[in-house]
C-alpha positions as CSV (number, residue, x, y, z in Angstrom):
1,D,121.1,119.8,106.4
2,A,124.7,119.8,105.2
3,F,123.5,120.8,101.7
4,G,120.9,123.4,102.8
5,L,118.0,121.3,101.4
6,T,114.8,119.9,102.8
7,Y,113.9,116.4,101.9
8,P,111.1,117.6,99.4
9,Q,113.7,120.0,97.8
10,Y,116.1,117.1,97.4
11,I,113.4,115.0,95.8
12,V,112.5,117.8,93.3
13,L,116.2,118.1,92.4
14,M,116.4,114.3,92.0
15,A,113.4,114.3,89.6
16,L,114.8,117.2,87.6
17,A,118.3,115.6,87.4
18,E,116.6,112.6,85.7
19,K,114.5,114.8,83.4
20,D,114.2,118.5,83.4
21,D,112.7,121.2,81.2
22,I,109.2,119.9,82.1
23,S,106.0,121.6,83.1
24,I,105.2,122.3,86.8
25,T,102.1,120.1,86.4
26,A,104.1,117.2,85.0
27,L,106.7,117.6,87.8
28,A,103.9,117.6,90.4
29,T,102.3,114.5,88.9
30,R,105.6,112.7,88.8
31,L,106.2,113.5,92.4
32,G,102.7,112.7,93.5
33,V,102.0,116.1,94.9
34,S,99.6,118.9,94.0
35,K,100.6,121.8,91.8
36,A,99.9,124.2,94.7
37,T,102.4,122.3,96.8
38,M,105.0,122.7,94.1
39,T,104.8,126.5,93.8
40,P,106.4,127.5,97.2
41,L,108.9,124.6,96.9
42,L,110.0,125.8,93.4
43,R,110.1,129.4,94.6
44,R,112.6,128.4,97.4
45,L,114.8,126.4,95.0
46,E,114.8,129.2,92.5
47,A,115.9,131.7,95.2
48,K,118.8,129.4,95.9
49,K,119.6,129.4,92.1
50,L,119.2,125.6,91.9
51,I,116.4,125.7,89.3
52,Q,114.9,128.1,86.8
53,R,111.3,128.5,85.8
54,H,110.6,129.9,82.3
55,L,107.6,130.3,80.0
56,K,107.1,127.7,77.4
57,Q,107.7,129.3,74.0
58,D,104.6,128.1,72.3
59,N,102.3,128.4,75.4
60,E,102.9,131.4,77.5
61,R,100.5,130.1,80.2
62,Q,102.7,127.1,80.9
63,K,106.0,127.3,82.9
64,L,108.8,124.8,82.5
65,V,111.3,123.9,85.2
66,T,115.0,123.3,84.5
67,I,117.7,122.4,87.0
68,T,120.7,124.8,86.9
69,L,124.3,123.8,86.8
70,V,124.5,124.9,90.5
71,G,121.5,122.7,91.2
72,R,122.9,119.7,89.4
73,T,126.3,120.0,91.1
74,L,124.6,120.3,94.5
75,F,122.4,117.3,93.8
76,E,125.4,115.2,92.7
77,R,127.2,116.0,95.9
78,A,124.1,115.2,98.0
79,S,123.6,112.0,96.1
80,V,126.9,110.7,97.5
81,T,125.6,111.2,101.0
82,S,122.3,109.6,100.1
83,H,124.2,106.6,98.8
84,Q,126.2,106.4,102.0
85,V,122.9,106.4,104.0
86,F,121.5,103.6,101.8
87,C,124.6,101.5,102.4
88,A,124.4,102.1,106.2
89,S,120.8,100.8,106.1
90,G,122.0,97.3,105.4
91,L,119.1,96.8,102.9
92,S,119.7,95.1,99.6
93,K,118.5,96.9,96.4
94,A,115.6,94.5,96.2
95,E,114.6,95.1,99.8
96,A,114.8,98.9,99.3
97,D,112.7,98.6,96.2
98,D,110.1,96.6,98.2
99,V,110.1,99.3,100.9
100,I,109.5,102.0,98.3
101,R,106.8,100.0,96.6
102,L,105.0,99.3,99.8
103,S,105.3,102.9,100.9
104,K,103.7,104.0,97.6
105,L,100.9,101.6,98.2
106,V,100.2,103.0,101.7
107,T,100.3,106.6,100.5
108,Q,97.9,106.0,97.6
109,K,95.2,104.7,99.9
């Protein structure tokens, strides 16, 4: 709330902070959501000037997504809060990795 982001928007920024200038399809696959789910999410992030969508030069049917400087700065600020929440959980890195792994297993079923 403090950063004006929903959890899905934060996850998109996190993925783009790691690797951007990727297709919407690749981003959706990476996040495990449908391309149809991505469109309204990206539209909202673009309205906030946190990302940009642009046509791929050699394929005008494909759009690429890039995080903006504003988006990267906001993500870095939000990451500090995310780290504080992780520390407050009392979980070790290994325990947190186990929770994530198990959650992925459950959601894939």
